C-alpha positions in Angstrom: 127.2 218.3 28.1 124.0 219.2 26.4 123.0 222.1 28.8 126.0 224.1 27.4 124.8 223.5 23.8 122.8 226.5 22.4 120.9 224.0 20.2 119.5 222.4 23.4 117.9 225.7 24.5 116.6 226.4 21.0 115.1 222.9 21.0 113.4 223.5 24.3 111.9 226.8 23.1 110.5 225.1 19.9 109.1 222.1 21.7 107.7 224.1 24.6 105.9 226.6 22.3 104.6 223.7 20.2 103.4 221.9 23.3 101.0 224.5 24.4 99.7 225.1 20.9 98.6 221.5 20.5 95.5 219.8 21.9 96.0 217.8 25.0 95.5 214.5 23.2 98.4 215.2 20.8 100.9 216.4 23.4 102.1 212.9 24.3 103.0 212.3 20.7 105.0 215.6 20.6 106.9 214.5 23.8 107.7 211.1 22.3 108.9 212.7 19.0 111.0 215.3 20.9 112.5 212.7 23.2 113.4 210.4 20.4 115.1 213.2 18.5 116.9 214.4 21.6 118.1 210.9 22.5 119.1 210.1 18.9 121.0 213.4 18.6 123.2 212.6 21.6 123.2 208.8 21.7 123.0 208.0 18.0 122.1 204.4 17.0 121.4 203.5 20.6 118.1 205.2 20.2 116.9 201.9 18.7 117.6 200.1 22.0 115.5 202.6 23.9 112.6 202.4 21.4 112.7 198.6 21.3 112.8 198.2 25.0 110.1 200.8 25.6 107.8 199.1 23.1 108.4 195.6 24.4 107.9 196.7 28.0 104.7 198.7 27.1 103.4 195.7 25.2 104.1 193.3 28.0 102.6 195.7 30.6 99.3 195.6 28.7 98.9 192.0 29.9 100.0 192.6 33.5 97.5 192.9 36.4 97.0 191.4 39.8 95.9 188.2 38.1 99.0 187.9 35.9 101.1 184.8 36.4 104.1 185.5 38.6 106.5 183.9 36.1 105.4 186.3 33.3 105.7 189.3 35.5 109.1 188.2 36.9 110.3 187.4 33.4 109.4 191.0 32.2 111.2 192.5 35.2 114.2 190.3 34.7 114.3 191.2 31.0 114.5 194.9 31.8 117.1 194.3 34.4 119.2 192.0 32.2 119.5 194.7 29.5 120.9 197.1 32.1 123.3 194.3 33.4 124.5 193.5 30.0 125.3 197.1 28.9 126.5 198.5 32.3 127.9 195.6 34.2 129.4 193.5 31.4 133.0 193.9 32.5 132.2 193.8 36.2 129.9 190.8 36.4 129.5 189.0 33.0 133.0 189.1 31.5 134.6 187.1 34.3 132.0 184.3 33.8 132.4 184.4 30.0 136.1 184.1 30.4 135.6 180.7 32.0 133.8 179.6 28.9 135.9 181.2 26.1 133.8 179.7 23.4 131.1 182.2 24.3 133.3 185.2 23.9 133.4 185.5 20.1 131.7 185.8 17.8 128.5 185.4 19.8 129.0 188.2 22.3 131.2 191.3 22.2 133.8 191.7 24.9 133.3 194.3 27.6 135.5 196.9 26.0 133.3 196.7 22.8 130.0 197.4 24.6 128.9 201.0 24.4 126.9 202.2 27.5 123.6 203.7 26.4 123.0 207.2 27.9 120.6 207.3 30.8 120.1 203.5 30.9 120.1 203.3 34.7 117.4 206.0 34.9 115.0 204.8 32.2 115.4 201.1 33.4 114.4 202.1 37.0 111.4 204.0 35.6 110.4 201.0 33.5 110.6 198.7 36.5 108.6 201.2 38.5 105.9 201.3 35.8 105.7 197.4 35.7 105.5 197.0 39.4 102.8 199.6 39.8 100.9 198.2 36.8 100.9 194.8 38.6 99.5 196.4 41.7 96.9 198.2 39.6 98.0 201.6 41.0 98.2 203.3 37.7 95.4 205.5 36.2 93.9 204.5 32.9 96.1 205.7 30.0 97.0 205.1 26.4 100.2 203.5 25.1 101.4 206.9 23.8 101.1 208.2 27.4 103.4 205.5 28.5 105.9 206.4 25.8 105.7 210.0 26.8 106.6 209.0 30.3 109.7 207.1 29.0 110.8 209.7 26.4 110.3 212.8 28.5 113.6 214.4 27.5 114.3 216.7 30.5 114.8 213.6 32.7 115.9 211.1 30.1 119.7 211.2 30.8 120.1 211.7 34.5 116.7 211.9 36.2 115.1 212.7 38.5 113.4 209.3 38.5 109.8 210.0 37.8 106.6 208.2 39.0 104.1 207.6 36.3 101.0 208.1 38.5 102.2 211.6 39.4 103.6 212.5 36.0 100.7 211.4 33.8 97.9 213.7 35.1 100.1 216.7 34.4 100.6 215.9 30.7 97.6 218.1 29.8 98.3 221.0 32.1 97.3 224.5 31.0 99.8 227.2 30.4 100.6 229.2 33.5 103.1 232.1 33.8 103.9 230.9 37.4 105.3 227.6 36.0 107.3 229.6 33.4 108.8 231.9 36.0 109.7 229.1 38.5 111.0 226.9 35.7 113.4 229.7 34.5 114.5 230.4 38.0 115.3 226.7 38.6 117.2 226.5 35.3 119.2 229.6 36.1 120.0 228.3 39.6 121.1 224.9 38.2 123.4 226.6 35.6 125.0 228.7 38.3 125.6 225.7 40.5 127.1 223.7 37.7 129.1 226.2 35.7 130.2 228.6 38.5 130.2 226.8 41.8 131.0 223.2 40.7 133.4 224.5 38.0 135.3 226.7 40.5 135.6 224.1 43.3 136.6 221.4 40.9 140.0 223.2 40.5 140.6 222.6 44.2 139.6 218.9 43.9 142.1 218.1 41.1 144.5 216.2 43.4 141.9 213.5 43.8 141.8 212.8 40.1 145.5 211.9 39.6 147.7 209.5 41.5 150.8 211.7 40.9 149.0 214.8 42.2 147.9 212.9 45.3 151.4 211.8 46.1 152.8 215.3 45.7 150.3 217.2 47.8 150.5 217.8 51.5 147.9 216.3 53.9 146.1 219.6 54.5 145.7 220.1 50.7 144.3 216.7 50.3 141.7 217.3 53.0 140.8 220.5 51.2 140.6 218.7 47.9 138.3 216.0 49.4 136.0 218.6 50.9 136.0 220.5 47.6 135.1 217.4 45.7 132.2 216.7 48.2 130.7 220.1 47.2 131.5 219.6 43.5 129.4 216.5 43.5 126.5 218.3 45.2 126.6 221.4 43.1 127.1 219.5 39.8 124.3 216.9 40.4 121.8 219.1 42.2 122.5 221.8 39.5 121.6 219.3 36.8 118.5 218.3 38.7 117.4 221.9 39.0 117.8 222.3 35.2 115.8 219.1 34.6 113.1 220.0 37.1 113.0 223.6 35.8 112.7 222.4 32.2 109.8 220.1 33.2 108.1 223.0 34.9 108.1 224.9 31.5 105.8 222.1 30.3 103.5 222.5 33.4 104.9 219.3 34.9 105.9 219.7 38.5 108.6 217.2 39.7 109.6 217.1 43.4 113.0 218.4 44.5 115.8 215.9 44.1 118.0 217.5 46.7 117.0 219.2 50.0 120.0 220.7 51.6 121.6 217.3 52.3 124.7 218.7 53.9 122.6 220.1 56.7 121.5 216.6 57.8 121.8 215.7 61.4 122.3 212.0 60.7 123.0 209.6 57.9 119.3 208.5 57.6 118.2 212.1 57.2 121.0 212.6 54.7 119.5 209.9 52.5 116.1 211.5 52.8 117.6 214.7 51.4 120.2 213.4 48.9 119.1 212.2 45.4 115.6 211.9 46.8 114.1 210.1 43.7 116.7 207.4 43.8 116.3 206.9 47.6 112.6 206.6 47.2 113.0 204.0 44.4 115.4 201.9 46.4 113.3 202.1 49.5 110.1 201.1 47.7 111.4 198.4 45.3 114.5 197.0 47.1 114.3 197.7 50.8 110.6 197.0 51.4 110.4 193.8 49.3 113.4 192.5 51.3 111.4 193.0 54.4 112.4 196.5 55.4 112.4 196.9 59.2 109.4 194.5 59.7 111.5 191.5 60.4 114.1 190.6 63.1 116.6 193.4 63.8 119.5 191.5 62.2 117.5 191.1 59.0 116.9 194.9 59.0 120.7 195.4 59.1 121.1 192.9 56.2 118.4 194.7 54.2 120.0 198.0 54.7 123.4 196.7 53.6 121.9 195.0 50.5 119.9 198.1 49.6 122.9 200.4 49.8 125.1 197.9 47.9 122.6 198.1 45.1 122.8 201.9 45.4 126.6 201.6 45.0 126.3 199.4 41.9 123.7 201.7 40.4 126.1 204.6 40.6 128.9 202.8 38.7 130.1 199.4 37.4 133.2 199.1 39.6 134.0 197.5 42.9 134.9 200.8 44.6 131.2 201.9 44.1 130.2 198.7 45.9 132.6 199.7 48.8 131.1 203.2 48.8 127.5 201.7 49.0 128.5 199.3 51.7 130.1 202.1 53.7 126.8 204.0 53.6 125.0 200.8 54.5 127.2 200.3 57.5 126.6 203.9 58.6 122.9 203.4 58.4 123.2 200.2 60.5 125.2 201.9 63.1 122.8 204.8 63.3 119.8 202.5 63.6 121.6 200.5 66.4 122.3 203.8 68.1 118.6 205.0 67.9 117.3 201.6 69.0 119.7 200.8 71.8 121.6 203.8 73.0 119.8 207.1 72.3 117.2 206.7 75.1 120.0 205.9 77.7 122.0 209.0 77.0 121.7 212.2 79.0 122.8 214.5 76.1 120.2 217.1 75.2 119.6 216.0 71.6 117.5 219.0 70.7 120.1 221.6 71.9 121.6 223.8 69.2 125.1 222.7 70.1 124.3 219.0 69.7 122.5 219.7 66.4 125.5 221.6 65.0 127.8 218.8 66.1 125.6 216.2 64.5 125.5 218.1 61.2 129.3 218.4 61.2 129.8 214.7 62.1 127.4 213.6 59.4 129.1 215.8 56.8 132.5 214.4 57.8 131.2 210.8 57.4 129.7 211.6 54.0 132.9 213.3 52.9 135.1 210.4 53.9 132.9 208.1 51.9 133.6 210.2 48.7 137.1 208.7 48.7 135.8 205.4 47.4 133.3 207.1 45.2 136.0 208.7 43.1 138.9 206.3 43.4 139.6 202.6 42.9 139.8 200.6 46.1 143.6 200.4 46.3 144.1 204.1 45.5 141.3 205.0 47.9 143.1 203.1 50.7 146.4 204.9 50.0 144.6 208.2 49.9 143.0 207.5 53.3 146.4 206.7 54.8 147.7 210.0 53.3 144.9 211.9 55.0 146.1 210.5 58.3 149.6 211.8 57.7 151.0 208.3 57.0 153.0 209.5 54.0 155.4 206.5 53.9 152.4 204.3 53.2 152.0 205.6 49.7 
């Protein structure tokens, strides 16, 4: 990945030093040029897709306000979503439909195995949708088109987030140089590299049985449990490490992005876990999926449906495969169970919920549930089911 490429760090040094030497009005242009070069270097010709989509969305957004016709606004949102669906979910959603109408397959549209997934498309699509929605609500400060492009092409977060919010990002584009930002940025980058290269890299050795069916069948139950727990930490150290690198790099430019992970494995319940895990994605899903569906304002059964739908979208966002849907629904079900417990059972129990013993037990139980869910994050459904049986010692079931 690019963080292990010495050219990436040389690129950061050059862009960062140039950034502070330029007047504030010119900085967005530097960010756009740097982001375009960065994306083009790693994604090649797909850079034109990002440029075209960003320009079209920016042009359409210029006409969007509270008075904009709903059909126009919905059409622009749908257009951004359809680009994501076509490139990321072609095989999962579109190809089965196209197979029913074979005359659409060729030469008009390429098959799923011919479609190249653009790097970071899930992240920049969610940022574009955020921008459009907040523009419709008139929540965005006055800005120029180049400021919008600088938001889209900000290279530290271009590939894997965190998902930015324009109204918080834009005012910082003209921040003054501060040594405190440099120090904290470098510390975050070093921390992220240690998480990814040392912790995640070391633990990944223990997680190897999860990646191969043959290895899974050969290992004993205890070793498979160890591999699953190791993989749970690999995901955390790898992704939070990347987030630290991205947030630290942004800090070098004087742009402060909020933490994307807040010790999620110390959560006492699944709702708290999702307030600590991939925070920028959770905030986006809550604001643009859960709340528009009605959130918790409607009847209780509708709240459960909204939770399930939101987490299903979360699963699909993570990957274009049905096992990600199962993973998302698993978390949705856990959130529903926890909500039912809080609403109906918690007040009737005599357990001292604030006691240290109960808190420790709650943390362990939440971690256990999250760990079990990782099975369907990393494996296809059939293999995940076999792995689950193996964990229970049902060796003859594989």
